[in-house]
N, C-alpha and C positions, 0 to 999 in steps of 0.2 A: 277379379280385370276386366277391363274395359280390352275388347279384340276390338283389331287394328283393321280398318275399312282399304282394299284398297283399287281400282277401279283407270284397267290399264288395258297400255294395242301395247302388245310389243313383237309384230313380226313382219317382212315385210316379207316381198317375194320380186328382188329384184336379179334377170336378168339369170333370173335360175338360182340362185346360190339367195340361199337363205339371211336375215343379218337375225342381228341381238337386236333390238334395243335398247334409246338411256334407260330406260322406267325399271329396267329388268336389271338392267347397271345399276342406279339407284336407293334400292328396293334394299332394309336396311328392316331385315328380316328376324321373329322373334319367336318363342314355346307357343300356340296359339292365331300367334298373325293370320288371316286372312284375305285372297284379295283373288277378285274373278280377273281370267285375261278365257276373250271369246266364248263366255258361256258354262266356263267349267271354274266351279270353284277352287279351290287349291289353300287348304291349307299348313303349315310346320308342321308336326304332330306334338316332335319332340327332335335340338339338335345340339353335341355332347360340345360341339365348338366352344371355342374358353376367347374368352375373352383379352383384350390382350395392351393392358397396361401402359408401357409403353411406349406403345402407339397410339389410343387412348382409342381404340376402337374390335368392334367381334369381324370376325373374319365373316366372309356375305358367303352365303350355297340359294340363289333361287338360279328358282324353273318357272318351267310354263309348258303351256302345253294344245298340240291343237290336236282334234282327231282326219282320220284319216279323210271327211266328209269338207272337212276344211281343207282341208292339201291340197283335195279335189278342185277344190272352189279358185284358191287360189294359179294354178297352175290354170287352171280355165282364162282367167281375169290376167293373167304373163302374157298367156296363145295366146289370146286375144289383143293386148296390142302393144305384140311383137309381129305377129302376123304370123303365127304360125305356120307349119306348111298340113300335111293331116301328120303322111309320115313319122313328124318332127312330137308333134301333137300323140300321135297314140306309143309310140312307145315311150313316154317321160308320164304318158298315163299305165302305160302294164309298169315300167320301173317302180313309181306310186301300191304298185296292188300286189306284186310279189314284195316289196322291201318292206312297203309302212303300210299294212293293214290297220295295226293297231294305231295308228298317227304318229307322231311324235315329240319329242319333247328338247328344251331348249335348257339346256343351265351356261349357270354364267356361279365362278368362282370367286373367288379374290380371299387370298393365304399375305403369311410372311414371308418368305421363302422359297427363292425365284424355284428350287430348284424340286420342291414338298408339288409345287403351285403344276408345275407338266401334267399333261392331260395320264397319260399313264398312266400312275399314277389313282388315279378315277376308275371308279365299278359304279354303273348299276341298275342296279340291281327289284324287282317287280314282284309286290305277291297282291295277292287277292286277301277280299272279308278277311276268310280264315288263315289270313298268316300260308296259303301256302306258295309255292314259285315260281310266276308264269312265262319271266324275262331277267334275261343276264346279257350284261354287257359291258366288255374291256376296254374305255376308250385307248384309242390307244396312241402315240406321243406327240407335240405338239406343246413348243412354248413358251411357255408364260410374260401377258406384256408386266412393263411396270407404270402402276397405276401413278403413283406417288413414287416419293426413293423409302419407303416403308410399305408399302404395299404391291403385290403380283395381283396378273387376271391370267386366268380361260373364260372362254367358251367353246360346248361345246351343241352338233348340231349331231340327237341320237333316235333315225326310227324306230318302230316297234314291227317286227315284224312275223309276229302271234296280234292276236282280233284281242282288246281288253275289254273289260264287263267295264257296269259304267260307271262302277268306281271300285279302288281302290288304292294298294300305296308303294311310293316311290322311297327308293330307299338309295340318299350319295352317299356313297362310301369309300372313306380313302385309307391305299392299305396300312400307311408309314403309323395310326394309329392304335394306338392302343385299345379299343371300342367296338364292337360288335358291328355297330352300323351305327355314323356320325348324326347323321342327322335322315328324316322320312316327314316323307309329305302323304299327303290326302287330296287326292284327287278323287274331283265327285266330275263328271261328267253333264254340259245341257240342266246342274243345276242355275233352279230361279234366282237370278240375279238376290244379294242382301240384301237388310234392309239396316237401312241405318242404326247401329244400334240405339238402346236406350241406359239411361245413367242405373 
């Protein structure tokens, strides 16, 4: 099977609030899909999500990642553009240092049930290459948005408050499924750009 390679820019930092780029929303990933965001290579290792015959679509679980250094650079660009005071800049810098030393995960999901697409049913687990747990986060309540008559979407920003290794696994899980883990990603920080796959 040929590896799919997607090079996308996913993140904007407008007025201090991150937004999910349309490229993250449009991606349809499959097991083995590989893409690059801000120099970080992400591979979908597996997904237990099932194809929905009646709708003719797969549910989506898409992620992007920025490390701490990239968050600081984005913040500095915003501060310069908006002419922040030194006090406001230091407050924002300290907030990042305290709450996101491991970086930031951007999650986008699409499901076929409005209730189960609420963020409160999703939780994230980060594990090292040895599969030892590094970080866990339960998403708070956030109602889903209607995409089409059959599909609902949601998204979240998760700041990682512990340092992360150069490569790690992100598990995106749902409380209402029977699976131990629903979707697993491998994140390789600062990985070299991918080459075009050969036949």
